[in-house]
Backbone and ligand atoms as CSV (ligand in chain L), in Angstrom:
chain,resi,resn,atom,element,x,y,z
A,1,UNK,N,N,-14.821,8.936,-6.739
A,1,UNK,CA,C,-13.645,8.058,-6.751
A,1,UNK,C,C,-14.093,6.602,-6.720
A,2,UNK,N,N,-13.579,5.812,-7.651
A,2,UNK,CA,C,-13.893,4.382,-7.682
A,2,UNK,C,C,-12.992,3.641,-6.701
A,3,UNK,N,N,-13.576,2.852,-5.818
A,3,UNK,CA,C,-12.783,1.944,-4.988
A,3,UNK,C,C,-13.057,0.542,-5.499
A,4,UNK,N,N,-11.994,-0.110,-6.009
A,4,UNK,CA,C,-12.168,-1.419,-6.638
A,4,UNK,C,C,-11.325,-2.464,-5.912
A,5,UNK,N,N,-11.700,-3.719,-6.106
A,5,UNK,CA,C,-10.993,-4.844,-5.490
A,5,UNK,C,C,-10.545,-5.817,-6.557
A,6,UNK,N,N,-9.329,-6.306,-6.407
A,6,UNK,CA,C,-8.806,-7.309,-7.326
A,6,UNK,C,C,-8.084,-8.358,-6.496
A,7,UNK,N,N,-8.281,-9.625,-6.814
A,7,UNK,CA,C,-7.422,-10.643,-6.218
A,7,UNK,C,C,-6.295,-10.903,-7.196
A,8,UNK,N,N,-5.053,-10.688,-6.790
A,8,UNK,CA,C,-3.943,-10.876,-7.713
A,8,UNK,C,C,-2.646,-10.313,-7.180
A,9,UNK,N,N,-1.750,-10.047,-8.136
A,9,UNK,CA,C,-0.386,-9.615,-7.833
A,9,UNK,C,C,-0.274,-8.123,-8.109
A,10,UNK,N,N,0.101,-7.353,-7.104
A,10,UNK,CA,C,0.130,-5.902,-7.259
A,10,UNK,C,C,1.169,-5.456,-8.293
A,11,UNK,N,N,2.216,-6.265,-8.496
A,11,UNK,CA,C,3.274,-5.847,-9.425
A,11,UNK,C,C,2.793,-5.831,-10.875
A,12,UNK,N,N,1.669,-6.490,-11.147
A,12,UNK,CA,C,1.166,-6.570,-12.529
A,12,UNK,C,C,0.098,-5.526,-12.843
A,13,UNK,N,N,-0.220,-4.668,-11.876
A,13,UNK,CA,C,-1.350,-3.743,-12.063
A,13,UNK,C,C,-0.984,-2.580,-12.989
A,14,UNK,N,N,-1.901,-2.280,-13.898
A,14,UNK,CA,C,-1.732,-1.119,-14.788
A,14,UNK,C,C,-2.414,0.077,-14.147
A,15,UNK,N,N,-1.683,0.690,-13.246
A,15,UNK,CA,C,-2.162,1.880,-12.544
A,15,UNK,C,C,-0.999,2.877,-12.557
A,16,UNK,N,N,-1.283,4.106,-12.176
A,16,UNK,CA,C,-0.202,5.098,-12.152
A,16,UNK,C,C,0.805,4.793,-11.039
A,17,UNK,N,N,0.303,4.388,-9.885
A,17,UNK,CA,C,1.204,4.126,-8.756
A,17,UNK,C,C,0.781,2.881,-8.001
A,18,UNK,N,N,1.763,2.062,-7.626
A,18,UNK,CA,C,1.497,0.939,-6.724
A,18,UNK,C,C,2.131,1.258,-5.374
A,19,UNK,N,N,1.433,0.931,-4.317
A,19,UNK,CA,C,1.934,1.191,-2.972
A,19,UNK,C,C,2.666,-0.047,-2.476
A,20,UNK,N,N,3.821,0.189,-1.875
A,20,UNK,CA,C,4.630,-0.881,-1.317
A,20,UNK,C,C,4.530,-0.872,0.203
A,21,UNK,N,N,4.271,-2.038,0.792
A,21,UNK,CA,C,4.359,-2.186,2.253
A,21,UNK,C,C,5.825,-2.411,2.590
A,22,UNK,N,N,6.559,-1.304,2.689
A,22,UNK,CA,C,8.011,-1.346,2.864
A,22,UNK,C,C,8.354,-1.448,4.344
A,23,UNK,N,N,9.641,-1.461,4.651
A,23,UNK,CA,C,10.066,-1.281,6.043
A,23,UNK,C,C,10.864,0.017,6.129
A,24,UNK,N,N,11.146,0.455,7.342
A,24,UNK,CA,C,11.730,1.787,7.546
A,24,UNK,C,C,13.056,1.990,6.828
A,25,UNK,N,N,13.787,0.919,6.605
A,25,UNK,CA,C,15.106,1.059,5.979
A,25,UNK,C,C,14.998,1.447,4.506
A,26,UNK,N,N,13.888,1.144,3.881
A,26,UNK,CA,C,13.677,1.336,2.430
A,26,UNK,C,C,14.636,0.495,1.589
A,27,UNK,N,N,15.262,-0.492,2.214
A,27,UNK,CA,C,16.280,-1.270,1.499
A,27,UNK,C,C,15.747,-2.612,1.005
A,28,UNK,N,N,14.442,-2.768,0.984
A,28,UNK,CA,C,13.843,-4.006,0.488
A,28,UNK,C,C,13.592,-4.984,1.617
A,29,UNK,N,N,12.836,-6.026,1.307
A,29,UNK,CA,C,12.492,-7.026,2.319
A,29,UNK,C,C,11.721,-8.155,1.673
A,30,UNK,N,N,10.913,-8.826,2.473
A,30,UNK,CA,C,10.138,-9.956,1.950
A,30,UNK,C,C,8.755,-9.526,1.531
A,31,UNK,N,N,7.872,-10.472,1.344
A,31,UNK,CA,C,6.468,-10.195,1.030
A,31,UNK,C,C,6.309,-9.326,-0.199
A,32,UNK,N,N,5.393,-8.379,-0.117
A,32,UNK,CA,C,5.084,-7.537,-1.266
A,32,UNK,C,C,6.289,-6.653,-1.615
A,33,UNK,N,N,7.071,-6.279,-0.620
A,33,UNK,CA,C,8.284,-5.478,-0.828
A,33,UNK,C,C,9.255,-6.218,-1.751
A,34,UNK,N,N,9.533,-7.469,-1.441
A,34,UNK,CA,C,10.425,-8.276,-2.263
A,34,UNK,C,C,9.890,-8.427,-3.679
A,35,UNK,N,N,8.574,-8.659,-3.783
A,35,UNK,CA,C,7.952,-8.858,-5.101
A,35,UNK,C,C,8.084,-7.593,-5.950
A,36,UNK,N,N,7.895,-6.430,-5.332
A,36,UNK,CA,C,7.973,-5.159,-6.058
A,36,UNK,C,C,9.406,-4.894,-6.533
A,37,UNK,N,N,10.382,-5.132,-5.668
A,37,UNK,CA,C,11.774,-4.914,-6.088
A,37,UNK,C,C,12.184,-5.909,-7.181
A,38,UNK,N,N,11.712,-7.150,-7.080
A,38,UNK,CA,C,12.040,-8.131,-8.123
A,38,UNK,C,C,11.421,-7.737,-9.455
A,39,UNK,N,N,10.152,-7.336,-9.429
A,39,UNK,CA,C,9.451,-7.020,-10.679
A,39,UNK,C,C,9.925,-5.697,-11.274
A,40,UNK,N,N,10.249,-4.742,-10.433
A,40,UNK,CA,C,10.628,-3.412,-10.925
A,40,UNK,C,C,12.086,-3.293,-11.311
A,41,UNK,N,N,12.924,-4.192,-10.771
A,41,UNK,CA,C,14.342,-4.160,-11.089
A,41,UNK,C,C,15.122,-3.192,-10.214
A,42,UNK,N,N,16.443,-3.097,-10.469
A,42,UNK,CA,C,17.372,-2.412,-9.558
A,42,UNK,C,C,17.196,-0.898,-9.454
A,43,UNK,N,N,16.491,-0.295,-10.403
A,43,UNK,CA,C,16.329,1.164,-10.366
A,43,UNK,C,C,15.573,1.623,-9.113
A,44,UNK,N,N,14.659,0.782,-8.618
A,44,UNK,CA,C,13.898,1.152,-7.413
A,44,UNK,C,C,14.843,1.243,-6.212
A,45,UNK,N,N,15.693,0.232,-6.051
A,45,UNK,CA,C,16.630,0.241,-4.913
A,45,UNK,C,C,17.620,1.396,-5.043
A,46,UNK,N,N,18.034,1.695,-6.278
A,46,UNK,CA,C,18.939,2.843,-6.481
A,46,UNK,C,C,18.286,4.130,-5.982
A,47,UNK,N,N,17.000,4.320,-6.310
A,47,UNK,CA,C,16.315,5.543,-5.857
A,47,UNK,C,C,16.096,5.523,-4.341
A,48,UNK,N,N,15.839,4.346,-3.789
A,48,UNK,CA,C,15.686,4.246,-2.328
A,48,UNK,C,C,16.992,4.622,-1.640
A,49,UNK,N,N,18.121,4.135,-2.172
A,49,UNK,CA,C,19.427,4.494,-1.593
A,49,UNK,C,C,19.641,5.996,-1.657
A,50,UNK,N,N,19.245,6.589,-2.773
A,50,UNK,CA,C,19.395,8.045,-2.940
A,50,UNK,C,C,18.544,8.784,-1.899
A,51,UNK,N,N,17.350,8.283,-1.630
A,51,UNK,CA,C,16.507,8.903,-0.589
A,51,UNK,C,C,17.203,8.843,0.770
A,52,UNK,N,N,17.831,7.671,1.070
A,52,UNK,CA,C,18.546,7.529,2.353
A,52,UNK,C,C,19.726,8.486,2.444
A,53,UNK,N,N,20.339,8.784,1.291
A,53,UNK,CA,C,21.506,9.682,1.291
A,53,UNK,C,C,21.108,11.156,1.327
A,54,UNK,N,N,19.830,11.446,1.015
A,54,UNK,CA,C,19.420,12.848,0.894
A,54,UNK,C,C,18.319,13.186,1.901
A,55,UNK,N,N,17.084,12.986,1.503
A,55,UNK,CA,C,15.952,13.464,2.315
A,55,UNK,C,C,15.611,12.572,3.502
A,56,UNK,N,N,16.004,11.280,3.460
A,56,UNK,CA,C,15.570,10.327,4.492
A,56,UNK,C,C,16.753,9.575,5.114
A,57,UNK,N,N,17.705,10.302,5.731
A,57,UNK,CA,C,18.900,9.629,6.282
A,57,UNK,C,C,18.559,8.579,7.345
A,58,UNK,N,N,17.458,8.778,8.082
A,58,UNK,CA,C,17.087,7.812,9.121
A,58,UNK,C,C,16.037,6.818,8.637
A,59,UNK,N,N,15.754,6.824,7.336
A,59,UNK,CA,C,14.731,5.924,6.820
A,59,UNK,C,C,13.358,6.587,6.867
A,60,UNK,N,N,12.338,5.772,6.644
A,60,UNK,CA,C,10.964,6.284,6.570
A,60,UNK,C,C,10.212,5.861,7.834
A,61,UNK,N,N,9.558,6.818,8.480
A,61,UNK,CA,C,8.826,6.506,9.714
A,61,UNK,C,C,7.557,5.723,9.403
A,62,UNK,N,N,7.128,4.895,10.333
A,62,UNK,CA,C,5.853,4.192,10.184
A,62,UNK,C,C,4.740,5.221,10.013
A,63,UNK,N,N,3.853,4.980,9.046
A,63,UNK,CA,C,2.747,5.898,8.777
A,63,UNK,C,C,3.046,6.929,7.708
A,64,UNK,N,N,4.316,7.025,7.289
A,64,UNK,CA,C,4.678,8.009,6.264
A,64,UNK,C,C,4.805,7.310,4.899
A,65,UNK,N,N,4.978,8.110,3.832
A,65,UNK,CA,C,5.063,7.564,2.472
A,65,UNK,C,C,5.996,8.420,1.626
A,66,UNK,N,N,6.658,7.772,0.675
A,66,UNK,CA,C,7.569,8.469,-0.237
A,66,UNK,C,C,7.589,7.703,-1.570
A,67,UNK,N,N,7.807,8.427,-2.665
A,67,UNK,CA,C,7.711,7.801,-3.999
A,67,UNK,C,C,9.066,7.582,-4.644
A,68,UNK,N,N,9.126,6.519,-5.451
A,68,UNK,CA,C,10.248,6.294,-6.375
A,68,UNK,C,C,9.652,5.871,-7.717
A,69,UNK,N,N,10.536,5.657,-8.669
A,69,UNK,CA,C,10.130,5.039,-9.932
A,69,UNK,C,C,9.561,3.643,-9.672
A,70,UNK,N,N,8.785,3.131,-10.624
A,70,UNK,CA,C,8.344,1.730,-10.555
A,70,UNK,C,C,9.229,0.843,-11.433
A,71,UNK,N,N,10.296,1.417,-11.973
A,71,UNK,CA,C,11.225,0.629,-12.782
A,71,UNK,C,C,10.520,-0.035,-13.950
A,72,UNK,N,N,10.659,-1.340,-14.034
A,72,UNK,CA,C,10.131,-2.082,-15.190
A,72,UNK,C,C,8.683,-2.549,-15.024
A,73,UNK,N,N,8.039,-2.181,-13.937
A,73,UNK,CA,C,6.620,-2.569,-13.778
A,73,UNK,C,C,5.746,-1.700,-14.680
A,74,UNK,N,N,4.521,-2.140,-14.951
A,74,UNK,CA,C,3.610,-1.319,-15.778
A,74,UNK,C,C,3.280,0.036,-15.140
A,75,UNK,N,N,3.288,0.119,-13.821
A,75,UNK,CA,C,3.013,1.388,-13.135
A,75,UNK,C,C,4.154,2.369,-13.381
A,76,UNK,N,N,3.898,3.642,-13.091
A,76,UNK,CA,C,4.950,4.656,-13.242
A,76,UNK,C,C,5.719,4.850,-11.938
A,77,UNK,N,N,4.998,4.808,-10.810
A,77,UNK,CA,C,5.651,5.057,-9.517
A,77,UNK,C,C,5.358,3.937,-8.531
A,78,UNK,N,N,6.296,3.794,-7.575
A,78,UNK,CA,C,6.026,3.044,-6.350
A,78,UNK,C,C,5.948,4.063,-5.222
A,79,UNK,N,N,4.874,3.993,-4.460
A,79,UNK,CA,C,4.776,4.796,-3.245
A,79,UNK,C,C,5.055,3.864,-2.074
A,80,UNK,N,N,6.214,4.081,-1.433
A,80,UNK,CA,C,6.613,3.230,-0.318
A,80,UNK,C,C,5.982,3.780,0.957
A,81,UNK,N,N,5.318,2.910,1.697
A,81,UNK,CA,C,4.801,3.316,3.001
A,81,UNK,C,C,5.221,2.257,4.008
A,82,UNK,N,N,5.318,2.644,5.271
A,82,UNK,CA,C,5.741,1.705,6.312
A,82,UNK,C,C,4.586,1.511,7.280
A,83,UNK,N,N,4.042,0.316,7.280
A,83,UNK,CA,C,2.954,0.007,8.195
A,83,UNK,C,C,3.477,-0.224,9.601
A,84,UNK,N,N,2.594,-0.107,10.596
A,84,UNK,CA,C,2.980,-0.457,11.965
A,84,UNK,C,C,2.997,-1.973,12.144
A,85,UNK,N,N,3.875,-2.452,12.997
A,85,UNK,CA,C,3.821,-3.850,13.424
A,85,UNK,C,C,2.616,-3.971,14.358
A,86,UNK,N,N,1.795,-5.009,14.178
A,86,UNK,CA,C,0.605,-5.168,15.009
A,86,UNK,C,C,0.998,-5.405,16.466
A,87,UNK,N,N,0.254,-4.779,17.359
A,87,UNK,CA,C,0.493,-4.957,18.794
A,87,UNK,C,C,-0.816,-5.286,19.488
A,88,UNK,N,N,-0.781,-6.233,20.410
A,88,UNK,CA,C,-1.995,-6.562,21.178
A,88,UNK,C,C,-2.122,-5.657,22.397
A,89,UNK,N,N,-1.058,-4.931,22.741
A,89,UNK,CA,C,-1.074,-4.107,23.961
A,89,UNK,C,C,-1.237,-2.617,23.667
A,90,UNK,N,N,-1.087,-2.231,22.400
A,90,UNK,CA,C,-1.121,-0.809,22.035
A,90,UNK,C,C,-1.935,-0.656,20.757
A,91,UNK,N,N,-2.825,0.330,20.723
A,91,UNK,CA,C,-3.626,0.555,19.512
A,91,UNK,C,C,-2.837,1.417,18.521
A,92,UNK,N,N,-2.433,0.794,17.430
A,92,UNK,CA,C,-1.639,1.503,16.422
A,92,UNK,C,C,-2.448,1.772,15.156
A,93,UNK,N,N,-3.790,1.722,15.276
A,93,UNK,CA,C,-4.668,1.903,14.113
A,93,UNK,C,C,-4.414,3.231,13.409
A,94,UNK,N,N,-4.136,4.281,14.201
A,94,UNK,CA,C,-3.935,5.602,13.599
A,94,UNK,C,C,-2.704,5.611,12.693
A,95,UNK,N,N,-1.719,4.773,13.027
A,95,UNK,CA,C,-0.510,4.713,12.180
A,95,UNK,C,C,-0.845,4.004,10.867
A,96,UNK,N,N,-1.632,2.932,10.962
A,96,UNK,CA,C,-2.039,2.235,9.737
A,96,UNK,C,C,-2.920,3.142,8.865
A,97,UNK,N,N,-3.819,3.870,9.485
A,97,UNK,CA,C,-4.665,4.811,8.736
A,97,UNK,C,C,-3.798,5.861,8.035
A,98,UNK,N,N,-2.764,6.307,8.735
A,98,UNK,CA,C,-1.857,7.312,8.175
A,98,UNK,C,C,-1.139,6.808,6.919
A,99,UNK,N,N,-0.834,5.506,6.877
A,99,UNK,CA,C,-0.192,4.932,5.679
A,99,UNK,C,C,-1.042,5.197,4.439
A,100,UNK,N,N,-2.350,4.961,4.562
A,100,UNK,CA,C,-3.247,5.151,3.420
A,100,UNK,C,C,-3.399,6.635,3.099
A,101,UNK,N,N,-3.566,7.446,4.151
A,101,UNK,CA,C,-3.748,8.890,3.948
A,101,UNK,C,C,-2.510,9.510,3.301
A,102,UNK,N,N,-1.321,9.215,3.849
A,102,UNK,CA,C,-0.090,9.803,3.321
A,102,UNK,C,C,0.201,9.289,1.906
A,103,UNK,N,N,-0.090,8.019,1.647
A,103,UNK,CA,C,0.139,7.483,0.292
A,103,UNK,C,C,-0.742,8.206,-0.718
A,104,UNK,N,N,-1.984,8.486,-0.338
A,104,UNK,CA,C,-2.878,9.214,-1.253
A,104,UNK,C,C,-2.396,10.654,-1.449
A,105,UNK,N,N,-1.855,11.264,-0.403
A,105,UNK,CA,C,-1.311,12.619,-0.553
A,105,UNK,C,C,-0.135,12.625,-1.521
A,106,UNK,N,N,0.750,11.646,-1.377
A,106,UNK,CA,C,1.901,11.555,-2.280
A,106,UNK,C,C,1.407,11.300,-3.711
A,107,UNK,N,N,0.411,10.445,-3.862
A,107,UNK,CA,C,-0.156,10.169,-5.190
A,107,UNK,C,C,-0.707,11.451,-5.815
A,108,UNK,N,N,-1.369,12.260,-5.018
A,108,UNK,CA,C,-1.929,13.514,-5.533
A,108,UNK,C,C,-0.809,14.471,-5.953
A,109,UNK,N,N,0.280,14.505,-5.164
A,109,UNK,CA,C,1.435,15.350,-5.530
A,109,UNK,C,C,2.033,14.911,-6.870
A,110,UNK,N,N,1.956,13.617,-7.165
A,110,UNK,CA,C,2.496,13.082,-8.418
A,110,UNK,C,C,1.507,13.239,-9.575
A,111,UNK,N,N,0.311,13.735,-9.270
A,111,UNK,CA,C,-0.768,13.787,-10.259
A,111,UNK,C,C,-1.201,12.409,-10.735
A,112,UNK,N,N,-1.027,11.405,-9.897
A,112,UNK,CA,C,-1.480,10.053,-10.234
A,112,UNK,C,C,-3.004,10.027,-10.148
A,113,UNK,N,N,-3.646,9.325,-11.076
A,113,UNK,CA,C,-5.099,9.232,-10.967
A,113,UNK,C,C,-5.561,7.835,-10.593
A,114,UNK,N,N,-4.654,6.864,-10.610
A,114,UNK,CA,C,-5.019,5.524,-10.148
A,114,UNK,C,C,-3.899,4.966,-9.273
A,115,UNK,N,N,-4.296,4.376,-8.144
A,115,UNK,CA,C,-3.329,3.863,-7.167
A,115,UNK,C,C,-3.782,2.484,-6.701
A,116,UNK,N,N,-2.838,1.549,-6.629
A,116,UNK,CA,C,-3.138,0.212,-6.107
A,116,UNK,C,C,-2.467,0.020,-4.754
A,117,UNK,N,N,-3.244,-0.455,-3.775
A,117,UNK,CA,C,-2.730,-0.721,-2.427
A,117,UNK,C,C,-2.743,-2.222,-2.141
A,118,UNK,N,N,-1.709,-2.728,-1.465
A,118,UNK,CA,C,-1.808,-4.069,-0.865
A,118,UNK,C,C,-2.428,-3.923,0.522
A,119,UNK,N,N,-2.595,-5.040,1.213
A,119,UNK,CA,C,-3.097,-5.001,2.598
A,119,UNK,C,C,-1.908,-4.708,3.515
A,120,UNK,N,N,-1.630,-3.402,3.680
A,120,UNK,CA,C,-0.463,-2.970,4.459
A,120,UNK,C,C,-0.545,-3.534,5.886
A,121,UNK,N,N,0.552,-4.020,6.374
A,121,UNK,CA,C,0.730,-4.570,7.738
A,121,UNK,C,C,0.089,-5.942,7.951
A,122,UNK,N,N,-0.664,-6.438,6.978
A,122,UNK,CA,C,-1.419,-7.680,7.200
A,122,UNK,C,C,-0.643,-8.940,6.818
A,123,UNK,N,N,0.677,-8.814,6.624
A,123,UNK,CA,C,1.511,-9.986,6.334
A,123,UNK,C,C,2.438,-10.246,7.508
A,124,UNK,N,N,3.728,-10.061,7.258
A,124,UNK,CA,C,4.739,-10.284,8.289
A,124,UNK,C,C,4.477,-9.412,9.533
A,125,UNK,N,N,3.915,-8.238,9.353
A,125,UNK,CA,C,3.687,-7.337,10.484
A,125,UNK,C,C,2.463,-7.724,11.330
A,126,UNK,N,N,1.739,-8.770,10.909
A,126,UNK,CA,C,0.816,-9.454,11.806
A,126,UNK,C,C,-0.561,-8.857,12.053
A,127,UNK,N,N,-0.953,-7.825,11.289
A,127,UNK,CA,C,-2.259,-7.200,11.557
A,127,UNK,C,C,-3.374,-8.148,11.116
A,128,UNK,N,N,-4.366,-8.408,11.964
A,128,UNK,CA,C,-5.469,-9.295,11.557
A,128,UNK,C,C,-6.179,-8.735,10.313
A,129,UNK,N,N,-6.418,-9.600,9.328
A,129,UNK,CA,C,-6.900,-9.147,8.017
A,129,UNK,C,C,-8.225,-8.382,8.097
A,130,UNK,N,N,-9.145,-8.868,8.923
A,130,UNK,CA,C,-10.465,-8.221,9.004
A,130,UNK,C,C,-10.314,-6.750,9.428
A,131,UNK,N,N,-9.498,-6.536,10.437
A,131,UNK,CA,C,-9.267,-5.188,10.960
A,131,UNK,C,C,-8.450,-4.361,9.971
A,132,UNK,N,N,-7.447,-4.972,9.345
A,132,UNK,CA,C,-6.627,-4.260,8.351
A,132,UNK,C,C,-7.503,-3.758,7.211
A,133,UNK,N,N,-8.466,-4.593,6.795
A,133,UNK,CA,C,-9.363,-4.230,5.694
A,133,UNK,C,C,-10.273,-3.066,6.093
A,134,UNK,N,N,-10.811,-3.132,7.313
A,134,UNK,CA,C,-11.709,-2.050,7.771
A,134,UNK,C,C,-10.973,-0.719,7.836
A,135,UNK,N,N,-9.753,-0.750,8.368
A,135,UNK,CA,C,-8.976,0.497,8.488
A,135,UNK,C,C,-8.612,1.020,7.099
A,136,UNK,N,N,-8.238,0.113,6.200
A,136,UNK,CA,C,-7.864,0.526,4.841
A,136,UNK,C,C,-9.036,1.221,4.143
A,137,UNK,N,N,-10.194,0.583,4.173
A,137,UNK,CA,C,-11.358,1.121,3.464
A,137,UNK,C,C,-11.803,2.442,4.092
A,138,UNK,N,N,-11.840,2.482,5.425
A,138,UNK,CA,C,-12.262,3.707,6.094
A,138,UNK,C,C,-11.291,4.853,5.801
A,139,UNK,N,N,-9.997,4.580,5.835
A,139,UNK,CA,C,-9.004,5.642,5.614
A,139,UNK,C,C,-9.113,6.225,4.216
A,140,UNK,N,N,-9.320,5.350,3.226
A,140,UNK,CA,C,-9.439,5.841,1.851
A,140,UNK,C,C,-10.734,6.637,1.681
A,141,UNK,N,N,-11.824,6.131,2.269
A,141,UNK,CA,C,-13.101,6.850,2.146
A,141,UNK,C,C,-13.061,8.208,2.840
A,142,UNK,N,N,-12.341,8.290,3.962
A,142,UNK,CA,C,-12.321,9.530,4.741
A,142,UNK,C,C,-11.244,10.506,4.287
A,143,UNK,N,N,-10.392,10.074,3.361
A,143,UNK,CA,C,-9.322,10.962,2.900
A,143,UNK,C,C,-9.908,12.159,2.161
A,144,UNK,N,N,-9.235,13.297,2.309
A,144,UNK,CA,C,-9.663,14.490,1.577
A,144,UNK,C,C,-9.204,14.432,0.130
A,145,UNK,N,N,-8.333,13.485,-0.175
A,145,UNK,CA,C,-7.824,13.327,-1.550
A,145,UNK,C,C,-8.781,12.426,-2.318
A,146,UNK,N,N,-9.168,12.861,-3.507
A,146,UNK,CA,C,-9.940,11.961,-4.354
A,146,UNK,C,C,-9.236,11.799,-5.693
A,147,UNK,N,N,-8.934,10.553,-6.025
A,147,UNK,CA,C,-8.310,10.225,-7.300
A,147,UNK,C,C,-9.365,9.544,-8.159
A,148,UNK,N,N,-8.992,9.174,-9.377
A,148,UNK,CA,C,-9.934,8.450,-10.227
A,148,UNK,C,C,-10.269,7.081,-9.666
A,149,UNK,N,N,-9.219,6.316,-9.322
A,149,UNK,CA,C,-9.433,4.954,-8.835
A,149,UNK,C,C,-8.450,4.592,-7.734
A,150,UNK,N,N,-8.970,4.028,-6.664
A,150,UNK,CA,C,-8.141,3.374,-5.656
A,150,UNK,C,C,-8.484,1.891,-5.728
A,151,UNK,N,N,-7.473,1.085,-6.016
A,151,UNK,CA,C,-7.672,-0.359,-6.189
A,151,UNK,C,C,-6.956,-1.107,-5.067
A,152,UNK,N,N,-7.690,-1.931,-4.343
A,152,UNK,CA,C,-7.048,-2.805,-3.361
A,152,UNK,C,C,-6.728,-4.115,-4.066
A,153,UNK,N,N,-5.458,-4.522,-3.982
A,153,UNK,CA,C,-5.030,-5.748,-4.648
A,153,UNK,C,C,-4.633,-6.762,-3.587
A,154,UNK,N,N,-5.437,-7.807,-3.490
A,154,UNK,CA,C,-5.289,-8.780,-2.418
A,154,UNK,C,C,-4.792,-10.093,-2.971
A,155,UNK,N,N,-3.807,-10.630,-2.274
A,155,UNK,CA,C,-3.136,-11.830,-2.746
A,155,UNK,C,C,-4.014,-13.066,-2.596
A,156,UNK,N,N,-4.712,-13.175,-1.488
A,156,UNK,CA,C,-5.447,-14.411,-1.190
A,156,UNK,C,C,-6.954,-14.176,-1.277
A,157,UNK,N,N,-7.695,-15.263,-1.433
A,157,UNK,CA,C,-9.160,-15.182,-1.441
A,157,UNK,C,C,-9.672,-14.672,-0.097
A,158,UNK,N,N,-9.024,-15.092,0.989
A,158,UNK,CA,C,-9.440,-14.656,2.332
A,158,UNK,C,C,-9.301,-13.147,2.464
A,159,UNK,N,N,-8.183,-12.615,1.979
A,159,UNK,CA,C,-7.955,-11.171,2.069
A,159,UNK,C,C,-8.969,-10.433,1.194
A,160,UNK,N,N,-9.221,-10.975,0.009
A,160,UNK,CA,C,-10.199,-10.365,-0.892
A,160,UNK,C,C,-11.572,-10.295,-0.217
A,161,UNK,N,N,-11.960,-11.386,0.410
A,161,UNK,CA,C,-13.280,-11.433,1.061
A,161,UNK,C,C,-13.362,-10.466,2.237
A,162,UNK,N,N,-12.277,-10.337,2.979
A,162,UNK,CA,C,-12.274,-9.382,4.102
A,162,UNK,C,C,-12.451,-7.956,3.581
A,163,UNK,N,N,-11.781,-7.632,2.484
A,163,UNK,CA,C,-11.912,-6.284,1.915
A,163,UNK,C,C,-13.306,-6.082,1.308
A,164,UNK,N,N,-13.858,-7.119,0.718
A,164,UNK,CA,C,-15.213,-7.008,0.167
A,164,UNK,C,C,-16.215,-6.740,1.284
A,165,UNK,N,N,-16.050,-7.435,2.417
A,165,UNK,CA,C,-16.933,-7.182,3.567
A,165,UNK,C,C,-16.767,-5.754,4.064
A,166,UNK,N,N,-15.519,-5.296,4.134
A,166,UNK,CA,C,-15.270,-3.931,4.625
A,166,UNK,C,C,-15.895,-2.885,3.694
A,167,UNK,N,N,-15.938,-3.210,2.411
A,167,UNK,CA,C,-16.539,-2.288,1.433
A,167,UNK,C,C,-18.058,-2.390,1.418
A,168,UNK,N,N,-18.566,-3.398,2.129
A,168,UNK,CA,C,-20.011,-3.582,2.162
A,168,UNK,C,C,-20.538,-4.349,0.974
A,169,UNK,N,N,-19.628,-5.069,0.300
A,169,UNK,CA,C,-20.059,-5.875,-0.845
A,169,UNK,C,C,-20.343,-7.303,-0.385
A,170,UNK,N,N,-21.294,-7.931,-1.014
A,170,UNK,CA,C,-21.575,-9.329,-0.718
A,170,UNK,C,C,-20.710,-10.203,-1.604
A,171,UNK,N,N,-20.068,-11.223,-1.002
A,171,UNK,CA,C,-19.300,-12.154,-1.822
A,171,UNK,C,C,-19.956,-13.526,-1.832
A,172,UNK,N,N,-21.059,-13.640,-1.109
A,172,UNK,CA,C,-21.720,-14.945,-1.023
A,172,UNK,C,C,-22.542,-15.218,-2.261
A,173,UNK,N,N,-23.220,-16.379,-2.302
A,173,UNK,CA,C,-24.021,-16.758,-3.467
A,173,UNK,C,C,-25.297,-15.929,-3.604
A,174,UNK,N,N,-25.711,-15.268,-2.505
A,174,UNK,CA,C,-26.956,-14.498,-2.571
A,174,UNK,C,C,-26.648,-13.017,-2.612
A,175,UNK,N,N,-27.162,-12.302,-3.565
A,175,UNK,CA,C,-26.864,-10.889,-3.684
A,175,UNK,C,C,-27.482,-10.056,-2.562
L,1,ADP,P1,P,3.784,-6.155,6.066
L,1,ADP,O1,O,5.234,-6.317,6.458
L,1,ADP,O2,O,3.349,-4.691,6.003
L,1,ADP,O3,O,2.873,-7.021,6.865
L,1,ADP,P2,P,3.782,-8.052,3.795
L,1,ADP,O4,O,4.419,-7.839,2.483
L,1,ADP,O5,O,4.366,-9.099,4.685
L,1,ADP,O6,O,3.746,-6.595,4.524
L,1,ADP,O7,O,2.248,-8.386,3.577
L,1,ADP,C1,C,1.251,-7.456,3.251
L,1,ADP,C2,C,0.182,-8.144,2.431
L,1,ADP,O8,O,0.631,-8.207,1.064
L,1,ADP,C3,C,-0.096,-9.592,2.847
L,1,ADP,O9,O,-1.512,-9.768,2.876
L,1,ADP,C4,C,0.541,-10.415,1.723
L,1,ADP,O10,O,-0.149,-11.641,1.498
L,1,ADP,C5,C,0.354,-9.498,0.541
L,1,ADP,N1,N,1.242,-9.713,-0.629
L,1,ADP,C6,C,2.427,-10.340,-0.708
L,1,ADP,N2,N,2.890,-10.303,-1.978
L,1,ADP,C7,C,1.974,-9.628,-2.724
L,1,ADP,C8,C,1.851,-9.267,-4.108
L,1,ADP,N3,N,2.806,-9.590,-4.998
L,1,ADP,N4,N,0.747,-8.581,-4.497
L,1,ADP,C9,C,-0.228,-8.244,-3.617
L,1,ADP,N5,N,-0.166,-8.547,-2.311
L,1,ADP,C10,C,0.909,-9.244,-1.863
């Protein structure tokens, strides 16, 4: 399985599935969630509403994942996952790890061979980027699911560098 890094916008990725750092309501929000709904158009929210009316009346629990169409984005599916809000008093790493594991399981059920992840929980939910990157990389490496490509798509240079360090890649001038 190829694990790749890109600095850019996840909504523009040509992969089978893009992962959304959603919230439990599945009704949209800010950050990457807002960007995905804007780029994919109203069909994503329609499918999210349908999930709330059928299989997910109470919304999606933190650490779980569920798929919808990607609407007008180049990807075919959005896999919505809900990251934990960062806490200084409680270790919620296992919930963040579960986001990656469950998203890969859903991707495998869809027969997706390429999946793009953002840095789940590392925005509004406050997870320190260095730690978010380590948990993301470890969870994907330790997953029993292997796809063709898992791509981490990082918005900022700082986030990209944190993920590169977590992957064991050098980003400095010396190889
Ligand atoms: P959370 O609520 O799980 O913290 P956010 O959407 O606030 O989710 O942030 C998660 C990460 O996604 C942050 O590092 C943020 O900079 C990044 N992000 C925001 N928009 C995009 C985008 N269009 N593509 C890729 N990453 C994005």
